[in-house]
N, C-alpha and C positions, 0 to 999 in steps of 0.2 A: 841629416848628419853627413859626415864625410868618412868613407872607409879608405884609408891610406894603404896601399899595397906594398909590400916589401920589395925591395930593389931586385931580388932574384925570384920573384913570383912569377909563375908560368901562365901561359894562355888559359891552361886548364883551370888553375887557381882562380884566375879572373872570372872565367865563365861559371864556375861553382858559386862565387860571391853573387854574380849577377842573378843567377838562378834562385839563390836563397833570398835575395831582396824581393824578387818577383813573387816568390811564394808567400812573402809577408803582406802582399797587397800593395807594395810600393813601387815607385818607378826609378830605376837606376839610371844615371848618366855617366858613362865612362869617359874620363877626361885624361888623355895621355900628354903628360908634359915632358920637359927635357930632363928633369930631375926625378919625377915621380908619377905614377899613375894612381889616380884617386877615382872613387866612385861616389858621386853626389846622389844621396838618396832623398827623394821628394814624395810627399804623399800626406795622408791624414796624420796630424801630429802625434795623436795618441797611439798610433801603430808604429811610429818611427822610434824604436828602442834598439839599443845595441845587443839585445839578447841573443847569444849564440853567434854573433859576427865575429867577435875577436878571436874566436877559437878556430875559425876556418883557416885552412891552409893558405899561406901567402899574405895574410892580413897582418899589417904592422900595428895599426891603431884605428880606433873608431872615435870620432870627435864630433861634437855638436855644431851645427851651423847657427851662429848667433843672430846673423842679420835675417830680417823677415823675407827678404829676397834671397833665394838659395843658390840657383844654378848661375845668377849674375854676380855673385859676391866673389871678391878676392879671396875669401877663406877658402873657396872650392879651386879657384884657378888664379894663381899669381901672376901668371905670364899674360900680358896684353893680348887680347884676340886681334887678329889681323883679318878684315873682311875682304875677299876678292870676289869680283863680279865682272868677268871679262876684263875690259880695259882698266877698270876702276879698282884701286887698291887703297884701303883706308886702314891706317894703324902702323905701328912701328915706326920706321924712318920716313914712310910715305905719307903724304898729306893729300888726300884726294880732293879734286875740285869738280863739283857738279854744276854745271851752268846750263841756263835755257830759259825760255819763257814760262810764264805762270800757266799758259794753256796753249795746247796746239790749235792753231787757228786755220792753217792751210799748208799745203804741200811746200809752196814756195817759202813761206815763213820759217817752218821748222827745218828745211834743207838749208837755207841760208844761215841760219843761226848754228845749226850743227857744224857746218863747215868752218864758220869763222872761230867758234869757241874751241873747236879741235885745234885749229892753227894756233890759238894764243896759249894753249896748254891744258885745257880742261881735259879730264879723262872720263867724265860721265855726262849725259845730256838729260836735263830734267824737262818736264813738260807734261801738263795735265790733260788726260783724255776725258776723265770724269771730274768735274769741277763741283764740290759742295759748296753753294753760295748761300750767303745770308738771305738774299731776296730770291724768290722763285722766278723772278722775271730776268734775272741776270744770266748771262751766258753760261751753260751748264756743260760745255765741252763737246767734242765730236764723238766721244765714246769710242766704239771699236774701230771706226774710221781714223779717229786720232791714234789709236794703238798701231794701226797698219802703217801710218805715216812716220811714227817714231821707229817702227821696225825698219822701214825704207831708210831712213836717216842712219840707223846703226849699220845697215848693210853698206852704206857709201862711206861712212866715216870711221867706223869701228868703235864708236863711242858706246859705253854701257848705258842702257836706257833705264832711267829712275822715273817711275810714274806712280801716281796715287790709286789706291784701290779703296772704295767707300763703303762696300758691303760684302758680307760673307759669300753671298751667291755669285758676286763677280770675281772672286779669287781666282778660280780655274781659268777664266778668260783672260785676266790680266797677267797671269803667271805664264801664259803661253807666249806673250810678247815681251814682258818686261825682264830686265836683269836684276833690278831691285824693286821691291815693292814698298812703296811709301805709305805710312799710317800718317794722315794728317792729325793736326792738333785736336780737331773736333772729334776725332774717333780714338784717341789715346786710350780711353776706358770703355771703348766698344768690345767687350770681353769675346763676344761670339766671333767678332771679326779677327781679334788676336789669336783666338784658338785656331780658326781656320787657316790663317797664315803660318802658325806653328806646325801644321801638319804638311806644309810645302818644304822644299829644300831651297826656295829662292831667298837670297839675302833680303834684309829688311831695314828700312830707315824709319825709326820710330820717333815721331815729333812729340816734344812735351806740350801738353794742354796749357792753355793760357792761365788757368787757375790752379794748375797741378803742382803739388810738391815734388821734390826730387825722389823722394821715397816712393810716391805714387807712380812716377816714371819708371822707376826700376822694377816695381811690382807688375807694371803692365808689360815691360820687357820679359818678366818671369813667365808670363803666359805663353809667350812665343817660344821661349827656351824651353819650358816644360813640355811642349808639343813636340819637341825634338829638332827644332831649327835653331842651330847655334850662330847663324850668321845675322847678328843683330847690331846695327848702329843706333846710338842714341842721338838725338837732335835737339839742341837748345835753340829755340826760336822766339825767345821772348815770352814774358808774362804780363798779365795785365795789373796795373798799379794805378795810383792816383795821379800819375804825371800825364800831361797832355801834349809835350813837345814832341814826342815820338808815338808812333802807332802802339807799340809795346814797349816795355823796359827790358833790355837785354842784359841780363847778369852773367857776366863772364867769369865770376867765381865759381859757377856751375862746373867748369871744365876741371880745375884741379880737384873739387870736391868729388866729383864722380870718379876721376882717375884713382883717387885714394880708396875707393870702395868697391869699384867694379872693374873687371877686365874688358868690358865692352868699349869700342872706340866711340869718340865723342865728336859729332859734327856741329857746326854753328851755322844758322841761317840769319845773315846780317840784313837781308832783304825785308823779311818779315819782322825781324826784330827791331827795326827802325822804322820802317815805312817811308823812308825818304832816300831817294837814290844819292843825294850828296853826302849822306851819312855812311854808306855801305862800305865804300873802301877803307875808312878809318876803322870801322868795327870789325871788318875782315882781318885787317892787319893785327889789331889787338887781340883777336880771337887766336891766330897763329902764335903770336907771342905769349899767350896764356896756354899754350899747349893743345889746342884743337887738332884733332886728327883729320879734319876735313872741313870744307865749306860747300854750302849749297846756295847759289846766287842766282837771281833772276836777271836774264839777259834777253834783249829783244833788238831786232835791227832798227826799229822806230818806236821807242816806248810810247810816244804820244798816240800811236794807233793801236797799242795793245788792247785786247778785248777785256783784260782784267789786270789790276795792280800796276798800271803804267807808272804811277807816281813813285814806286820804290824799285824800278826796274832800270837797270844800266844799259846804255847803248854799247855797241861794240868797242869804240875806242875807250870808253870808261872802263870796260871790262879788261882791256889789254893793260890799262894803267894799274889796275887792281892786281893783276897777276904779276906784274913787274915788282911792285912793293911787297907783295907777300912772298914772292919768291927769294927776295933778298932777306927778309926776315927768317924764313925757314932755313936758309943756308947758315944764318948766324947761329942757329939751334942745331945744326948738323942733320937737318932734315931736307926733304926735297918735295916740290910740287909736281914733278914729272919725271 
């Protein structure tokens, strides 16, 4: 349910409402907007009744949340969330661009990439230190050494670090280094991992699973939000269909559909969404035109030598061309990439 506070409600009134909700065995989430303050109440549905709440001082009304995802819903927060993580700003007028290799391979590789993508306009640096791979014999990442190299790249360039965490026990380690914790598509419904991330205050990039519905994506985000972490970005990275001309099918109708139902910003991954480097620029441009709040793009100094996903990775000149095209489209929509 949503408890809507009166315009003149005092901090004491709000504290009393929060205390009453907690006494019911439910979890209150206070959301302060420009026009109103609301308390989103989540917990066991049978306990979530309005009994006694409407009579508390400062309460204007108590309304049900109709969507199965509660804190993520626009019913709770009509204003779009803007996620800020160091140099990376995603949402509102700003379109954040995260770029970098699929995996951190060496100090030279990640520093060269970081310097180049920063010069070309990216505000976030992606790079996998822990790599969940289909084959156990594929490159699994440099792990903590990779995190240390990412931190060195951030120190030199100022770029926000976006890197994947693959298990609950790794969350404290990765959170020490990362500006954004990425939840990969394989882990979208790893609920123990989502709960662990929800207890941090590090912004999150949550990727849609290749066979997940959008409602399942929003419910996965709800696990993180319910834990207290409000800095969540949703990522459309393509779904598995019967088509074979691309690695996945990238459905850009996702963007306006999500914007109509959630206040969370939406990022698109045209690299995984297509699997082909020559399609990435077009789909990135289309994503911006459809209203995406950000892009995450795979970029490598020499994709032919990449340890993973070289076929969908842009070289540096191609990334510069992508930024030029997307910057013009963003300007036409009264938005900016940097």
